[in-house]
DRENVEX-797640 format. One line per field, with one value per residue (C-alpha): x, y, z; residue number from 1. Coordinates in steps of 0.05 Angstrom, whole numbers, padded with zeros to 5 digits. Layout:
px: (X, ...) $
py: (Y, ...) $
pz: (Z, ...) $
drenti: (NUM, ...) $
This chain:
px: (00208, 00235, 00197, 00154, 00163, 00107, 00121, 00056, 00030, 00062, 00036, 00084, 00110, 00182, 00191, 00159, 00205, 00265, 00246, 00260, 00306, 00294, 00272, 00200, 00138, 00080, 00069, 00010, -00036, -00084, -00156, -00182, -00181, -00111, -00052, -00028, -00095, -00096, -00154, -00172, -00146, -00079, -00078, -00087, -00023, 00014, -00007, 00021, 00088, 00083, 00071, 00130, 00182, 00214, 00242, 00308, 00275, 00252, 00179, 00134, 00108, 00034, -00007, -00045, -00103, -00117, -00190, -00231, -00304, -00314, -00380, -00380, -00403, -00346, -00298, -00326, -00318, -00246, -00227, -00258, -00206, -00148, -00133, -00108, -00078, -00097, -00148, -00127, -00185, -00172, -00242, -00298, -00307, -00344, -00330, -00394, -00368, -00302, -00338, -00380, -00318, -00284, -00346, -00351, -00276, -00246, -00180, -00165, -00134, -00163, -00123, -00157, -00124, -00133, -00114, -00075, -00075, -00011, 00039, 00034, -00040, -00030, 00015, 00023, -00033, -00083, -00146, -00108, -00066, -00119, -00171, -00126, -00158, -00228, -00215, -00183, -00224, -00286, -00242, -00211, -00232, -00254, -00187, -00118, -00074, -00078, -00043, -00036, -00023, -00029, -00097, -00106, -00046, 00008, 00019, 00090, 00069, 00084, 00038, 00061, 00097, 00086, 00018, 00049, 00064, -00010, -00032, 00021, 00002, -00071, -00055, -00012, -00068, -00113, -00060, -00057, 00005, 00012, 00041, 00063, 00059, 00061, 00122, 00171, 00236, 00306, 00330, 00277, 00255, 00311, 00291, 00220, 00241, 00289, 00238, 00173, 00187, 00124, 00110, 00114, 00128, 00092, 00123, 00100, 00122, 00185, 00212, 00193, 00229, 00185, 00123, 00150, 00175, 00251, 00282, 00346, 00305, 00267, 00332, 00360, 00296, 00296, 00369, 00359, 00302, 00343, 00403, 00361) $
py: (-00185, -00152, -00090, -00104, -00065, -00049, -00015, 00015, 00041, -00008, -00006, -00047, -00118, -00098, -00060, -00116, -00167, -00123, -00127, -00202, -00218, -00152, -00153, -00133, -00161, -00129, -00097, -00049, -00038, 00021, 00010, 00077, 00136, 00164, 00173, 00104, 00069, 00002, -00038, -00106, -00137, -00103, -00121, -00194, -00192, -00153, -00203, -00259, -00223, -00209, -00282, -00303, -00262, -00279, -00235, -00246, -00299, -00338, -00319, -00286, -00216, -00207, -00170, -00112, -00077, -00005, 00017, 00078, 00066, 00009, -00027, -00100, -00117, -00077, -00113, -00181, -00164, -00145, -00203, -00251, -00228, -00204, -00253, -00203, -00227, -00163, -00107, -00039, 00008, 00083, 00111, 00113, 00038, 00020, -00038, -00071, -00065, -00097, -00153, -00168, -00165, -00216, -00261, -00260, -00265, -00304, -00316, -00243, -00201, -00132, -00070, -00007, 00061, 00122, 00191, 00238, 00313, 00339, 00382, 00429, 00419, 00361, 00350, 00300, 00332, 00338, 00297, 00257, 00228, 00230, 00194, 00139, 00084, 00111, 00109, 00040, 00002, -00011, -00047, -00096, -00166, -00147, -00125, -00156, -00093, -00018, 00036, 00111, 00159, 00231, 00249, 00224, 00177, 00175, 00251, 00248, 00292, 00270, 00278, 00297, 00235, 00253, 00218, 00151, 00130, 00134, 00095, 00042, 00034, 00025, -00023, -00064, -00068, -00098, -00146, -00112, -00092, -00018, 00006, 00079, 00114, 00186, 00222, 00166, 00161, 00134, 00195, 00195, 00123, 00105, 00163, 00137, 00066, 00087, 00133, 00095, 00023, 00010, -00060, -00039, 00019, 00035, 00078, 00102, 00171, 00166, 00114, 00150, 00195, 00240, 00202, 00133, 00079, 00080, 00012, 00044, 00085, 00022, -00015, 00043, 00049, -00025, -00024, 00035, -00001, -00064, -00024, 00012) $
pz: (00230, 00167, 00144, 00082, 00018, -00031, -00098, -00124, -00190, -00238, -00310, -00352, -00352, -00367, -00302, -00262, -00295, -00279, -00205, -00204, -00146, -00108, -00036, -00051, -00018, -00056, -00124, -00131, -00190, -00192, -00213, -00188, -00237, -00238, -00285, -00264, -00274, -00310, -00340, -00313, -00377, -00370, -00297, -00314, -00355, -00302, -00248, -00290, -00290, -00215, -00200, -00244, -00208, -00141, -00086, -00049, -00006, -00067, -00053, -00103, -00087, -00076, -00128, -00095, -00128, -00106, -00106, -00087, -00070, -00120, -00115, -00096, -00166, -00196, -00150, -00170, -00244, -00235, -00191, -00241, -00292, -00249, -00191, -00140, -00074, -00038, -00047, -00019, -00004, -00008, -00005, 00046, 00049, 00112, 00160, 00133, 00062, 00083, 00119, 00058, 00013, 00059, 00058, -00018, -00033, 00026, -00010, -00020, 00035, 00051, 00068, 00091, 00079, 00124, 00099, 00143, 00133, 00102, 00139, 00175, 00189, 00237, 00296, 00351, 00392, 00334, 00325, 00273, 00329, 00384, 00342, 00314, 00356, 00342, 00267, 00265, 00316, 00272, 00221, 00270, 00249, 00179, 00148, 00145, 00146, 00154, 00115, 00128, 00071, 00051, 00021, -00049, -00049, -00101, -00097, -00071, -00012, 00059, 00119, 00188, 00213, 00286, 00283, 00262, 00333, 00353, 00292, 00301, 00374, 00356, 00298, 00345, 00396, 00342, 00317, 00249, 00210, 00193, 00128, 00116, 00049, 00026, 00000, 00013, -00026, -00018, 00020, 00075, 00084, 00133, 00178, 00178, 00195, 00250, 00284, 00277, 00257, 00215, 00191, 00118, 00070, 00006, -00049, -00117, -00142, -00100, -00149, -00213, -00262, -00305, -00284, -00302, -00256, -00254, -00239, -00212, -00162, -00143, -00130, -00089, -00047, -00032, -00014, 00034, 00068, 00078, 00104, 00156) $
drenti: (1, 2, 3, 4, 5, 6, 7, 8, 9, 10, 11, 12, 13, 14, 15, 16, 17, 18, 19, 20, 21, 22, 23, 24, 25, 26, 27, 28, 29, 30, 31, 32, 33, 34, 35, 36, 37, 38, 39, 40, 41, 42, 43, 44, 45, 46, 47, 48, 49, 50, 51, 52, 53, 54, 55, 56, 57, 58, 59, 60, 61, 62, 63, 64, 65, 66, 67, 68, 69, 70, 71, 72, 73, 74, 75, 76, 77, 78, 79, 80, 81, 82, 83, 84, 85, 86, 87, 88, 89, 90, 91, 92, 93, 94, 95, 96, 97, 98, 99, 100, 101, 102, 103, 104, 105, 106, 107, 108, 109, 110, 111, 112, 113, 114, 115, 116, 117, 118, 119, 120, 121, 122, 123, 124, 125, 126, 127, 128, 129, 130, 131, 132, 133, 134, 135, 136, 137, 138, 139, 140, 141, 142, 143, 144, 145, 146, 147, 148, 149, 150, 151, 152, 153, 154, 155, 156, 157, 158, 159, 160, 161, 162, 163, 164, 165, 166, 167, 168, 169, 170, 171, 172, 173, 174, 175, 176, 177, 178, 179, 180, 181, 182, 183, 184, 185, 186, 187, 188, 189, 190, 191, 192, 193, 194, 195, 196, 197, 198, 199, 200, 201, 202, 203, 204, 205, 206, 207, 208, 209, 210, 211, 212, 213, 214, 215, 216, 217, 218, 219, 220, 221, 222, 223, 224, 225, 226, 227, 228) $
């Protein structure tokens, strides 16, 4: 199966519209406090644009909302205005929270993010690798995908990739796709794909110039993924 591509941190309709025809599977919008944060009203307009474009397979990308420790009421208020296809959870959201989210919003997929310590604090024999199954197992059955990222997300900093194998093995055992984020860009994504073969990749700062999404960098990143 072809690796999935998510472009995260979009804030304007023009860039989304310029992605029409590119081999992109998901477009991410940030609701958590950050320099890329959007309001639910802005998100509603951006989702309209996301649902109007098509990728190279004539399918529309999914709109993904990124959250950190939002309450269920906050989530409900946002989803009432911004019809997201996926919610991506970057905080300390528990399996019970995910199960309740799934019960209340059955049409919305749930992705759970796990932070990995940045280099050189982790290695293949560290608890980050040894505890992959222990961290992921409680979420089997209550989420639809898993993602590993550097702490904070959207920082442009990679984590030690040597732990990916353990996380992918665990994700596979639970029948869940694993996305990798954190410091990805056009010059390193092929190495990641060749070595670890994740189900998907997620990029934000790696396709920016001076803090703004750069459509040429997006095109190059997507091309490098598809050439891998």
